[in-house]
Every structure is written in C-alpha cells, then in structure tokens.
N, C-alpha and C positions, 0 to 999 in steps of 0.2 A: 284703408283699412277696410273697409266693408267688403269690399269685392274681392280681398283676398281673403280672408277669414271665412266668408259664408260661404255651408256648404253649398253642392248645387242644386241639393233638395229642400233647403232650408230657405223658406220668404225672407225670415227675419234672423240678427245674431240672437236680441235678446227679449223674452216677454218681461213686461213688467206688469207684476198685479199688488193692486193696493188699494186702500178703502177711500176714495175719493174725498169724504167728509173730514179725515185726519191728514190728509200728506198731497194732496194734490197740487197746492199751489204753495206749499215749502218744500221739503226734501225730496219729495216725488219728480217735483217742477225741477230743482239742481240739479238731482241725478241725472236726467231725463237729458236733459240740455249737456251737460258733462259727457253721458254717452254718444249723445250726436255729435259732438265737439272731436269726441274720438273717429268717427268714422261708424262709430257702430248703430247698425241699421236697430232700430227698434219699437217693436208694440207698444203702443200705450191706447188706451183705449179713446179717448178721444181724442186722439191724431190720427187714428187709423183709421177707424170703422166708416165703411161707405154709408150714405145715405140709401134707405129704401130695402136694406137688408137685413134680416133677423139678427140680433144683436148675437144671439146664441149661437147660433149655426156658425158667425162668421169668427166669434171667440173661442169659440173651439177648434175653429181650422186654425186660426193663429196659433193658438198653442201648438198644435201639433209640425206648424210650421215655423217653429221656431229653437234653436238651438241652446240657450240659455235661460233660466230662467231666476229671477229675482220676486221673491214674495217679500213684501215690506208689512210686515207685522204692525200693525198698531191699534189702537184701543177698544175702536170701533169697527176692526177689521173680522171680529168673529160674531158679529153683531148681522151682517151684511150674508142672507145666501146667497148671491150672485157671487160675491167673492171664496165662499167656502167650496161651491160647484168649480170655481177655476181654480180651486188648491186640488179639490178631487181629481182634477183631468193631469196638472201639473204632474203631482205625486204617481198617476198612473202612469205618463210619459215618463219618468224618472226611472220607473222601475222596472218596464215594459222593452224602452230603446235606450235606456242609458243616457238621457238626458240631463245635464247639472242643471240642481236648483241648489239657489243660496239664499236663506232666509237670513232680512235683517231686522233685525228686533229696536221699531221706534218706539221710545217712549214706554212698552212694555218690556217683563221679565220674561225670561227666555221659558223659567219655569212655570209660569203662569200657560203661557202658549200651550207646552208637552200636555200640563193637567188639567186646564180649562181653570186656573182659579184665580183670584185678585180680578183688577181690570178684564181681562177676557173670560171670567167664569161670569162675570154681571153682564157681558156681550154677548156672551155665548148662550145666557139663559133665557134669550129672546125668544128661542125657539124650542120653548118646554111648551107649548102649546103644538108644535110639528105631529101631525100623528103618524107621518112616516117616520119610525122610530130604525129603521134600517137606515135609512139617510144620513138619521141625526148620528149615529152609530160611526158609520162613514167619515161624516166631517171629523167626529174626536178623533180618530185612526191617523187622519190625516194632518190632523193640527199635531198629533204627538209626534208623528213619522217627520214632518216638515223643523218643527222646533228639535229635534235631534240631526236634524245637517248641519255640518260647519254650516258657518256664516260671520254676520257682526252683531254685536251686542252696543248700540252707541252710547248708552250711559258709559260703559266701560272700554272704550278702545278711544286714543287719541283726546282723553276728557273730553269725549260727549263734542268734538267740535266738527260738524258734519262734511265741511269742506274736505277735511284730511280723513274722514272715513269713506267720501264718497271716490277721493281720488284711490284709497287703497282698494277699491269694491270695482274703478275702473281697473287698476291693476290687474286685478285677479281674475277680471273676465274676460280682457288681451290674452291673458293666456291661456283661458282654455279655449278661444276663439284662433289661435293658429291654425294653420290647414293641419289638418289630420293626417296627410301625406305630405311627409316630411324629406323622402325619396326625391334627388334628385330629377330635372326632367333628363329623358336619357338621351334626348338630341345635343345635349350638354357635354359634348366628350371630354374629361380632362378638370368637368370644373369642377369635382367635388376636393379632388388634391390642393389646386390653387385657391379653394374658400379657405381650406384650413392651413394655406401658409399667412393670407391675410387675418385669419381670428387671432392670431398670437400679436397682432396690430388693434384690432379689433377691440378686444379683451373686454368684450360686455359685460358688466356686473362694476366696471371698473367707474369711481364716480368723476375721474375728472374729463376734462371735454378735451378730447384728443379730434385732429386732422389726418387723415389718411390720405398717399396720392398712390393712384395705381399710374407705370410710367411704362410705355409699351409705342412701340411702333404701328402706325395704320395697319387696322384689319387684324391686329395679333388678339383681342377679346378681351381688352378691356374694358369695353360695355357691358359686353356677356357678364363677367365677372362680377361687375359693378352692379348690376341689377338682378344678378341670382343672391351674391349676400343682402341687397336691398330687403328682398322679397323672403329672406330666411330671419332677419333681426328686426323688422318694420315694429313688428307689435311690441317690443320692448319699450318702446316710444310714443310720448304723448303726442307729436307732430311729427310727419312725414313728409318728404319731396323728393321726391327723383326729377334733375333738369335736365333734360336729352340737350345733345350737341349745342352745347353752349356757345362754340365759335359762333357757330350760324346764324344761331339764334341772336345772338348779342350783337353781328353784323346786321341784322334784316332787322329786327324790332327794336336793337336797344335793351339795355341793362334792367331800365326801368321796368319792362313787359318780365323780365325774369325775377327782378325783386318781388312785385307782385305774385309772381306764380308761386317764390318761394312762400313769402305771409298767407297767401290765401289757403295754400296746401297745409301749412301747418297749425293754423289759427282757424282752419273749418271756418273762414268766410270768404265766401267767393264774391263778395260786394267792396272789400280792397281797392282801390284806385289811389295814386299815386300823381303826386305834380313833378318830380321831377326825382333824379337817383338820389341827389342828398336829402331829401326829405324819406327817400326808402332806406337808406342809411340809418336815419335817425329813429322811425319807427322798428327797424328791426333789432337794433339797440336796446331798445326802451322794451319792446312787446316780447322776445325772445329770450332773454336773460332769463329769466324764471321758467322755463322751457325744458323737458330734455328731449331733443330732438333729434332726428337723421335726417340729413341732408347729403345726397348725390347731386354732383358737378360734373357732368359728362362733354369729356371733349372741351377743358379749357385752353385756350392759348394767350391770353394773356394775364398778368399780376392783375392789373385794373378790374378784373372779373371776380377773382378771390375777393379783393378788394369791399367791393361794393355787396358782394354776394353773400361772403363769408365773410368777411372783416378778421376779426380775431376771436380767441376762444370765448373773451368777457361777454361777447354776442348772448352765447347762449348759454344753459343752465348746466349744472350737475348732470356728470352722465352722458353728455351730447356726444355724438360722433360726425366728422365731415368727412365723405368721401369724395376725394376727386379724380376723377383721370384725366389723363393726358399725354402728349408727344414729349414733353418738352418740363425735363428737367429742371431748369434753371426756373421757370416760371413757380416750381416748389419751394424750392432752397429759395427763391427770392420771397416767399412768403413764409418763411420759416416752420415751415412743416416738416414735421419730425421723424415721423416714419412714414416711408417712401419704399415699394413693394415693385420691381420691374415683373413686368407678367413676361412668363414663362412661353415659346413657341410649341407646339405642338410636338409630342415626341413620335418618334416613328409609328410607335401601337397605336396613340390614341389618332394620329393622320389616317392608318389606315382604316378605321374604324367610322369615324367622320365621314371619310369618304364612300366608303362603302355605303353608310344610312342615306347618303344622298343621292349614289349615284345608282344604288341596287336594291334600297327598301331595308337591308340587312347585314349582317355582321361580317357576311363572307361572301366575295365575287365569286360568279360561276368559274370554272377552270379557264375557260377561253380568255378571261379578263384580264387573268393575275400579275403575266407579264406588261400590259397595256396598263393597268390601275399601277403599278409600281413607278411607272415612269412618267404618269401624272404626279405622283407624291412626289417624285425626286425634284420634277418643277416646282411644286408647292412651298419645299422646304418650310414644312410645318406650318403655314399662316394661314391660319383657319377662313379668314375670308376667300381666301384663293381655292383651298379644299371645297367648300362648301358651293361656290360658283362652278368650278368644273365639273363637282358632281352632279350638279344641275344640270346641268348642262350637257353632259354626257348619259344622261340616266334615259334610256330607251332607244339608244343608237346601237347600232351594231358593229363591229369590230374596225370594220373597213373606214367608218365614221370617225373612229378611238382617232386610228393610226394617222387619218388627216387633219383633226384638231391638234394632234400634237406635232405632228411637221409645223403645222400653220401658225404654233406658237414659238418656234422658234427664228420667225422674224416678224411676226404681229402680236405685241405683249397681248394680256389679257385685261382689256379695256377696264372692266368695273374696278379691277385691283388698283392698276394705275391711277382710277379719277379719285381714289383713297388715298395713297400715297403720294401726291402728287402737289396735295395740302400743306404739305409739311415741307415741299419745296419752297412753292409759294411765298408762304413766309418768311422764308430766309431775306437778308440783307445780301445785294447784289456782288461783292466780293465772296461773299458763302457760298451761293450759287457755284461761282467758281469753282471752288474749293468741291463742292460736292461732284458735281461734273467731274473732276479732274481722277477725284477718288474712285468714281463709280469707272470711268473709261482705265484708268491706269492702275491707280495705289493698292486696290484693294489688295490685304495679302500682304502688304509692305510695312517694313518696322516702323513702329512711330516714328524714329526720330529721321529713319533715312526720307519718309515722307515732308517731315516737317523743313528737312533741307532742299527740297523740290518745289515745294511751294513757296519758301522763304525768298526763292532765288527768281520766285516768279512777280515778289513783289508782294503776296498775300500777309497776314498777319496768321498766320500758321496755326501756333498753341492756342489763339485763343476762336482760329476757325472753326478746329476739329472738337475741341471743347463743346461750341454752340452743335455741330452735328452730332456731336454724342449726345450732348441734354437731349434734343428733338429724337433720338431714338433713329437717324439716319444712318448709323457708325456705330461700331462696339470696338472698342478698343482693350484688347485683353492680353493679360502677361502669362507669357511663360516661366513654370516654376522652377524649370530646370535650366534655360540658357538666360534668363532674369531681364530677354527682351518682351517688349510690349507690341502687339499687330495688328495692324488695322483691318478689322471685317466690314464687311457689308452684305445685307441680305440678296439673296439673288432677283427679288423683285424690284427691290431699288438700284439695285444695277442697272435691269432692264430700265425703270424710269431715267439714268441719267443717261443712258443710250438711245433712250426712246426723244430725248429732249434734245437731243445732238443731232439726232438724223430726220426728224417728221416735216421739217419743212422742205428737207430736200434728198427724199429718202434715195433717189437714185442719181444723185450727184456730190460725188465725195468730196468736189473739188471744191462745197460749199460748206462743207463741214468744219467746226472748229477744233474737230480734237478725229483722227485718223488711230485706227488701232488695227484695222482686217488687212492681214498684208497686201490683196490681190488689189485693194480698193488702192493702199499706197504705193505700189507699183506703178499703177495706170495713172494716178495723180504726177508722180516723179518722173514719168515716161515724156509728159508734158512739157515743153522747156518755156511755156510762155509767161509763168505766173502765177501764184495765188495768195489771196490779200485774203481767204479766211483763216485757213489751219494757224491754229497758235498751239499745236503739241502734236508730237507726231511716237506713236512708238513702235516699233518695229524690227525686224532681225534684216541681214544682210545677207542675200543669196550669193554664190560662186559667179563673178562676172559682171554683176548688175552693177549697169549704170544709173548715176545719182544726179543727173543734168539738172531735175528741175528742184531740187533742192536750195542752190541757193537763189533763186526765184519766188522763195516763199517769205515777203518780205517782214510777215507779224508774226514769224515762226520764235515763241519764247522757249519752247520745251523740245529736245530731241531724246528720244530714248532709244538707243540700238544694243541688240545684244542681251537685253537684261537678263533673260532666262540664260544665259549661258556663263553665269559669273561665278565664280570659282572653278571656271572648264578648261582644261589647262590642253585640249586638241588643236587642230590645224586652223590657222588662220586663211579668212576670207582674202581671196586676190582681189583687189578691186583697181581702176584706172585711178591713180593720184593725183595725173593733172589734170581731170575732169571733175575735183572733187572740192567744191565749195559751200562753205555752213555761212548761212545767212546771219549778219552783222544783229542781228535782233534778237539772236540767241541769248536767254539769259542761264537757263540750264543744260548742259550738256554732260550725256552719260554715252559713254560707250565702249560698252566692256570688248574686250581682243581688237582692240581697235589696230588697222594692219599694219599702218605707216610711221616711219620713223620719226615724224612732225607735223605737227599741223598745218593746217596750206597756208600761205603765205596770203591770201586775198582775205583771211577771215582776221578782222580786227580784236575782235574781241573786246570791244570797249561798251559793253554793257551785260557780259558776259560774268555772272553771279556763283556757276558752282560746274566744276570743269572734276568728272571723274572718267579714268580710262584704265581701271585697272585691268592685267592678264594682257596688256598693250605689249606691241615693237617698240611704242615711241622710246626714242633716244633724248629727246628735250623738245621742249615748246616749239619751240619755232629756229629756223636759222635765223638769228640775227635778234634782235632781243624785243620784245613789247611790251611795254608796260599795261598791265591787265587794273584801272582802277577801282575796279566794281568785285573783283575775284573775290570771295569769301572763303570758298572750300575747294579744296584738292586733292583729290585723289586717284594717286598714281602705284598700288600698288603692285609689287608681282610685275613690273615693267624693266626697260631695258634701263632705262633713266642711267645716265653717268654723270651729269650734274646738272645742277638747280640755281636758278639767282631769285632768292626769293626777295630780292631788292624791286623784281618788278611786278610781286603781289602784296603792296603796301597793306592794304585791309586784311588780308588775311585771319582767319579766325579756326580752320579747321584744314590739318596736314595729314595725311595720312598716305607714307611711303613705306611700310613695313615690306620685308622680304625684295627688295630693290638689291638683290646680291654684287649689283653692278655700280651702286650709286658711289662717288670717291668723294664729289666738294660738294655743301650746301651752302652759297655767297650770302651772306646777310651781314647787309648795310646797318652802317648803326641807326638803331631806333625804327628799321622800317616794321618790324613786325609787333608793334606797338599793340595790335589784337588779337594776336595768337594765344588761345586758348585751348588747343587740344593739337599736339606734337604723336606721331607714333610712328618712331621707329626702327621697330623692332627688326630684327636680324641684317641689319644694315651693316654686316660688319666689316666691309670695307670704307667704310666712311672714317676719312681723314681727322676729325676734328665736332666734337659739340660741343664745343666753347661758348657758340653762339646762344646757348641755354641763357648764360648770364644776362643777357639782353633783354626777356623776354617779360618784362612787368607784367601782361597780364595771365599768364598761362595757368591754366588746373589741374590737367593731364597731361603726364609725360610718361611713355613707355619707350626708355631703352635699352629693353630685356636684349638677351644675345647681341651682343654689340661686343664678344670678348674683351670687353674693359678690361683694366689692370688694376683701377684702384677707383672708389668712388668718389664720381665727380664731384670738385670739390665747388666747380660752376650754381653746382645745383642748389649751396644753401648760401653761399655768399654773392648770387647775385638779384636782379629785381623782381624773383619768381619767386621767392623763401617767402614773400605774405601771402602770395595767391594761390598757389600749388597745392592741391586737393588730394591726389592722387600719383603716385611714383612706383612706378613699375620697374623692375632689375632685375626679372628671372634671369637664370642662365649665365651670369655674368660668372665665372667658377673662378675668375682669379682674385676678385674681390675679396681682401683679407681682414679687413677692417671697415667699420664706420665712425666716421667722424663724430667726435661730441657735440660738434656742431651741428646736426642733423635737428638737436632741438631748438634752430634757431626756423625750422619748417612749422612754426606756430599752429597754421590751419590745415595739416595734412589729415587726413580724413581714412587714406588705405597706402600701407606698407607691402608690395610683394616683394621679397626676397629667396624665394625658392629658388632650389639648383645652384644659390652660390656655394659651392662646394668647400672653400676654403674659408668660408666664413665663419667664425668660433663662436663669438659673442658679439655683446650687444652692449653699445656705452649707455651708462645710468641716464645721460641726458634722453635718451630716447622715452624715458619715464613723464617727462615733460611736455609730448605733444597730448595736451587736452583733449582734442578733437578727435583723435585718432579711435576708428571703429574696427578697423581691419589690419591683421598683422598677420601675413604667411609666410612661414621660414618652413616650409617642406621642403625634405631634399636638402637640405643647408648644409652646412656642417656643425651649427651648432650645438654647445656642449652644456652651458650654462644658459639661465634667464639674467637679467637683474635684478637686485631684492627688493628693490621699488616696485617691482612692477603694477601692483594693486592703485598705483598714482596712474594707470591709464584707466579713469573714469567712464569714459565710453566706449572701452574697447567691447563689440560684440563679437566678435569671431578671432580667434587664435588657431592657426594652425603651425602644429610641431611634428607632423608626421613624416618618418624617415628619419630624425634627425638621434645624435648621442646623448639626447638630455636625459639626465638620472633620476633627477627631482625638479620640482618646480617652487620657488619661494613662496613660505605663508603669505606674503602678502596678495595672493594669485587669488584668497580668498575675498579679497575685499573687492571686485570686480563683481557690480552690482546687477551692470547691465553686459555680462557676458552669455550669450546665446547658445554659442558653438566654439566646444575644444576639442579639436582633435590631436591623438597622439598617436598613432596608427604606426605599428612597427618602428617603435621606439624602442630597439631590443636591449641598451641600456634602462630604461625606465623603471624604476624600484618601488616607488609609492605615491598615491597620492595626499595631499594635503589631509589631516585628521579634518581639519575643517572646511572639507569641500562642500559640504551642504547649503555653506553660506553663499555660492553663488546661487540668489536667488531667482533668476531670469535664466539660465541654463537649461535647454530644450534640447540638446545633442552631446551627447559625449562617448566618443570613439576612443574606446583602449585594444583596438583590434592587434593583435600580432606582438604585445608586451610582453616579451616572452621572461623577464625578469618580475614583474608584477604579481604578486602574492597574496592581498588581499586589498578589498574593497571596504573603503572606512563606512560604517554606522551610520555618520551625518548623510549618506546621499539621501536616504531614506527622506531628506527634509528638502530635497528637489522637487516641491509639486508640479513645476513646469518640464519636468522632465520627458521627452518625447521618445528619445532612442539613446539606449545605452550596448554598445558594442563590444563585446569582448570576446570574438572569434581567436582562437590561434594562442591565447593569454593561457597555454598550458598550465602554468604553477597557480592561477585562481583555481580555489576549490570549496568556498564558499561565498554567498551571496546574505545579504545582511537577512533577519527575520521579516523584517519591520517591510520590506521591497513594497509590501502590496499598499504602502502608502502613496506611491506613484500614482496617484490616481489619472494622472495623464498619457503613462508610459504606453507606446505602441510597438514599441520593437526592444525586443531585448536578444541581444543577439551571443549565445554560450556555446556554441559549436566550437568544437576542439581546446575544449577547455575541461581542468578539472574537477567540476562543478559536475556531482552525481545527483544532487538531489536538491529541489529549486522550493523554498519555502512555503507554504501554506498559505501566505497570506496573499502570493499570487495573482490566486485562484479569484480576489477580490476586484482584480482590473479588468472593466469590459474593455472588447475588441483587441486584448494583446496578443499580439503576434511573435511566436519563440522561433527564433532559430535555432536548430540544436544538433547536438550526435545522441546515437545510441544513449537512452536514461532511462530509469525505470524507477518513474514519480506517481505515485498515484494521486496527487493532487493535479498534476499538470493532464495526465490522460483524462481526467474527469472534468476537465474544465475544456467547453465546449465550444469558447471564444479563441483560441489558439491555433494557430494557421501557420501555414509556409511561409517563407519569405524571403526571397535572394533579392539582396541590395547592389547596386548599380556599383557600388566598389568593389565585390567578388567576383562580378561579372568582368571588370574591367582591369583586372587583377587575374584571369583566366583562372581561379582556381575553381575548383569542383566540387561542388554540394553533395551534402549527404542528410540533406534536412529530410525532416519527416512530417506529415502533416495530423494537425488531432484536432 
C-alpha cells in the first residue's frame, strides 16, 4: 500500500510523535506494528534514525517528509521539550503545507491538553524555569491548536479497547493516504466506464463477502480493468494481494507458491512458508477469516485454482472482495461466483483514441494517415491488445511502410495476438478443438441450430461443444430480437487463429489442409484425381462447367458445403457433368443449394450420411431405385422439384423440411418407420394427397401443415401417437377449415397453436381451454367471432393474437391470464370494449388496439398494468380520453394515439421517463413540455404502408 499511497515528494506516510517514557513499549508499539502491517511507511524515532547524524536535523527533515502526523498525547508528553519542538514543527507543516495531523489522547483529557491543566499542566510546569518565554508561549499555542483537531480520545472510544481504536486509526489514515490524483491513467482508454460498470458488483461499503468474475477473450483488457479497480479501491481493505497470471504461474511454480503470495501480501509477512497446498488451504481459512481483504486472481483457467486460493466466502472477513479474471465462464459458474461481468471490446471511438496514442503519441493522426488508420482499426476489431501492438509497431514509419504492413496482415496474422489467443485453444479437449476450427473456417455467422446440425452430423457433441466455446470466450451466441433466431459469431482474430492453425504446417500445400474454403485452392485440389486423405471439410461454390473429378477420391471428407451463400436465390442452375460427379462415401454432411441434377449419383452409397440439404434444387427423386440411408437424421429438400419420397428409406429421420415442394404428390411412410421424427414441415405442399401418416409419428413435436388447402382439421393429429408429444401445430392459411374438433384437448402438451388466415373458422371449442401448457395462440385474419368463456383457464398463455378478426368482446375470464404478455386486437373493427378488470393482466407488456373503430373507452384499471411497455391505439378514432392515472404505467415506452379522438393527454403522463408518443396534431401543454417524448414509427405501420403524420416533441 505504501507504494501506491505515498506521494512522490514524501519519504514517509506517517510520522509518530510520542513520549517514549509513557507509550513506547505499549500503545505506540502496537500502533506502529499495525501501521507497518498495513504497509503504511511510518517514521518512529527509535526505528528510523541513522547513527552518526544529529537527531534534531533528521527529526525535522522526517517531519517535513511525512504526509500524515499522529500525535500521541500522554501524561509526560508536555514535560519533554523534545516532544514540544516536534509538535511545533508538525503544526507548522499542518498550517503552511496542509498536512494532516491527528491527535490521540492516551490517558489524558483533551481539555487538559488544550488548557495545560490537570496532569498535562503538571508536566508542562517543568518548563517554568525556561527563560525563553517566547518558546513557552509557542508550545502552549501548539498544544491548544493540536488539541482542537479531530482525533481519538481512548477513554471515550470503543470502551477504551486499544485494539479497536488502533483499527479506527488505521482506517482513517488509509483514507487520507489515498492517491491524491484519483484521475485515471490517460493511456487506459475507456477504462472509466468499464470501472463504473464493475462498481455495481463491487458495491464497496456492503458488508458481505463477494466474488466477482471478469470474463472475456484474450487481449480484451480484463487484467487492465482488474488492476485499475485494485489500485482504486485497495485502501479500503486491511490486506491486499494481486496475483498475476495464475494460469502460467500455477503451471510453472505450483499453487503452493501462489498461496504463499496471497498470505504474505495480506498478512504483511514475507517469512510465511508452506509445506503443501493443503496446509496453505488450512492457514488461509484460519488467518484470513477475520480480515477485510482484497484479492485479485488474474487469468484463472481451472476451478482448482479458485478452490485452493480463495475457497469460499467463509474464508474472509466481512466486506472482503475477490476479483477473478478468466476467459472461461464455466470456471466461475462451477465455483458459484454470483457476480460475473463480460468485458466489452473497445468502441470505434475508443479504439481510435487508443491507436492514435500509441501510433502518433496524440489523439489525432495527421491527415496522411487517416485512411490507413481506419484500415488498421478495421483489422483490430476493437481488441485492445492488437491496437496497442500495431500502434507501437507502426509508430514513426511512413505511409508506404504502413501500407506494406497492412498488406502483410492479410496473409500473415499478428504473432503477438495469436500467441495470447491460442492459450484458450490449447486448453480445449480435442473434439472441441475440431468444433472451434469448423466455426472459424465455415460456421461463423450461421444460425445456431444449423451449426448444431452440421456438427452433430459430423459426430460431435455440438450443444456442449458450442457452450464450452462460448464460456471460454471463443465464440458469441447472440439472439436476434426481431427474428428470434440465435447466431454464432467469432471475433476476426479468433477466425485468424483458426485459419492459421489449419494452414500453418503446410501454408503452400492446400491438399494437406484439413479444411478448404478458398475457391482457387479448392479448384486446384479438385483438378487432381490422385486422391486426398487430408481434407475433412470443404465449403465452395460451383462455377459453370467445372469438373469435380477429384471430389470422389477424398476418402475422409466428412462435410461438403456447396453454394451456401446462394440460399433463397432463385437464379439459373449451374450446368455440370453429371456423369463425372462422384461423392465420397465418407460424407456425413452434404449441403448443396441449387443442386442441378435430378437425383443423387448412383455411385454414392450415403451409408454414413447424417444430414442431406439440397434446397432450391432440381432434384426430383433421391435415387433411381431405393437406397436405405440408415444414419440419415436431417433431410432438407425445400423448394425442389421433388415428386415423391419414400420415407421408409430413412428410418432414423428426425427433421424433415419439404416446404414449398409444389410438385410433391406422395410421401410413402411404412408402418413404424419414422419413430424418431420430431420436426416435419410440409408448408404449401398443396398437391400432397394424404397426410394420414402423421398418425404414426410417435415422437413428433413440431408440425407445419400450413397452406395445404385442407378442408377440415386433420383428425389424425389428435387421435395418433403424436398427441402426447406435439408441442407446436401450424395450420395457417387453410381457408376451408370451419371448425376445430373438441378432441384438440387431447394435445395435452401443446405449447403453440397457429390458426391465422383460417378464414372460415368462426369459433373455438371449449375443450381448447384445457390445454394447460399453451403459451401462444395465433388467430389473426381468421374468421373467429367469439372466444370460449373459459379462456382464462389457459394459465400459461403468454401471447394472444386476434388481429383482423370479428371479435366484439372478450370473455371476462381473460383477466385471469396472469402470464399474458402480448394481446393483439389490431383492426378488429367490431371490437367494442375491453373487460373492466383488464388491469388484472399483471404480466401484460404489449396491448395493441390499433384500428378498433368501435372501441370507445379505455378502462381505468389499465393503469394497474405495471409492466406495460406498449399501448397502441392508432386509428381507434372513437377513443377520446385516456385515464387520468396513466402516469402510473412506469414501464410504458410507447403510446400510440395517432388518428384517435384524443385531444388531451393526462398530466400524469409527463412523469413517465423515456416515453415515446406517436400522435396527430394535439395541443397539450403537458406533452409539449415533456422533453422525453419522441417520434416513433412502428414496424406494423411500415408493413401496412400507412402514412405517418407524427411529430417530434
């Protein structure tokens, strides 16, 4: 602590002034030991004076060289001219230099010191023969001034317990010894915001013991953040220890050495030595449990390190904080670390600032380097380590050297960055290493479900593998809030790492690479018909007229991805020589968008094939003549020319995607052949003769039979084996269905039911209310006119869409739907009234009443919807008033009142922070004075092509 708290101009943190006769071997001795233990560098005359020097000169210099003074007044203090002259110098420095002085009244009364009465007066009387009256007067003034300072009276604090008073003194002195300049190091760009985010976890002042994890990829700034926070808050703790590079030091020196470091740092005892880690564990439990400590463990990669170095919260005293940096979230979760923060990469603005400082020594580059700087930052992608290294390397070089360095990075990655990042890769299990390389070379940017399918097809445990990569900060899995899909992303430098690992042993020999994705290299390899045992995965596109003669000889190829970028593209097919097309029988995953042939090659046995994906293809049948694919689990033939399919050839099929196969007439299903099928999508296969095979599907969970022109609800769904397994049922656009059978109640595990655009469907059976797991019910554009009275029994319902239906009112029981989050009634032109108790929908977040032209009133109870975020009334022109207490909706973010009859907004609305209102011309004094109201155009309006007349307030 002394090193961080001492000013550069001060030799000592604290100067102790005391009378040795009274306190040297008692209170002062204990106080000095405590100060030393806390790392507070203290001057004490019998410890610090060097032999051979005049005591007075050195004493005066020591006082000037100290930041804080502790004056221990005792009975004999005033009898010593030596002590009184010390006091004169101390008070001089206190007055002229602003130094801090604390009096401690040891067995004397402060008023006696102030007035020189009592025992202090008796001691001071020894100077009555002093002829220097001026000196005596100054002593009196100094005693009075010192006694008036804030300090500690031992008799009246902590019941006179010296140990407790000493602790109070230490805490106060530590506060005063904080760094005078609390500004952040200017070179630590963006650190202040990140420290503020961390402060909410640290919550210094809270008396509980906390372990806080900082997680992120290598080079992202975890150590920098931990060190900055440590330096900022260390003064709050009795003991501190920053253990650097735990991963490497544990491997090199063992955990025993790191335990010794923590104990030595915290206890201020450099002599501690351990016989083994179990003794270290025992001593740490015993010796740290009463201490308020701050420990940072940097770059932890195994749970054992946490178990041996910080154990659990019971090891430490109240208020202690343990900060752990790691690349692996699982290490933190396994150790039950409650507070975990992901470190964010630098924003573009922060990255520019950091790079400029390292490359130019200032915040702005010269004009000549502006474009080149942007290229460097694009390469760095917000990673601080790369930015610092490149900035330092390019510093002082001319523009041509910059351009050359950038060109080199296209083929030769930055060594310093890869070295740091590869540590995470090396700690992976072998199969997880393979998954990492697949993601780096092919799967970044893919939807998670698609990536899982390809990895499972290759024999990997994909779900656990991707989770491990995410926990180790090697990938990010992010959810798209609009589509609901999750996407796998990987930082550009981690992609570089994966590519480098694949290519580095044979950089100029692509036929020896395990993965091929560079088109020119692939064409070169395929032009050779001699065979290739190295390639495991290929991702390519097929140029017109290309001969693929080498493909069939890739004996260990497990994954072939062709034209993936052309998915959903309906352009022309590439012409290839079908007679010379051969697939290796080792293939486990085959994806070829816009496959130009009518069937698969005869030479392809497909006995290892797990996934076959050929959407938007010309394929009409899998083979001329049947071949059983024993291992096939995933089949995707969307938008193909397929006419018939014998599913008896795919006994282990789990997912079947055949949407928009307009020519499909027959699906042959033999008894019990699809026991494993969980997903079936037959959307718009309107020529399909029969779907009765559904009755045999005992594992089916998701079924799309939308747009099949069904004349009635398929009874096979509710009577078949799948009635117990079905979770999602999609029947959209089957215009001729007029009723839902009461037997739908047999689908007891159904979670989602989609009946939109079933135009002839007028009502629902009461039995639908027995679906206790139903969370989503979509009836928009259907012919529904009324809802079952017992709708409130759907206790799990979260989403109800009645948009563009003929519903006039809702049953009162709807208010029992305590989990309902979304209620949509847009363009229900017959809808007249919300239930009076609509406020009982305590989970409701979105209420869409747009275009309800017969709706006149909004119930007062709506003001009870504490979670409501969106209230949309656009086009409900008969609504003229809003409840006065609408301001109670503290979570409301959007209020849509455009084209309504509302002319005035309640005053209480101005209390809602961040509220956006879409509205027509209104004259409302409360609205125009509310600076938080803003213009907003909703996706619904854009989709429906409605004009906007909204204004910004």
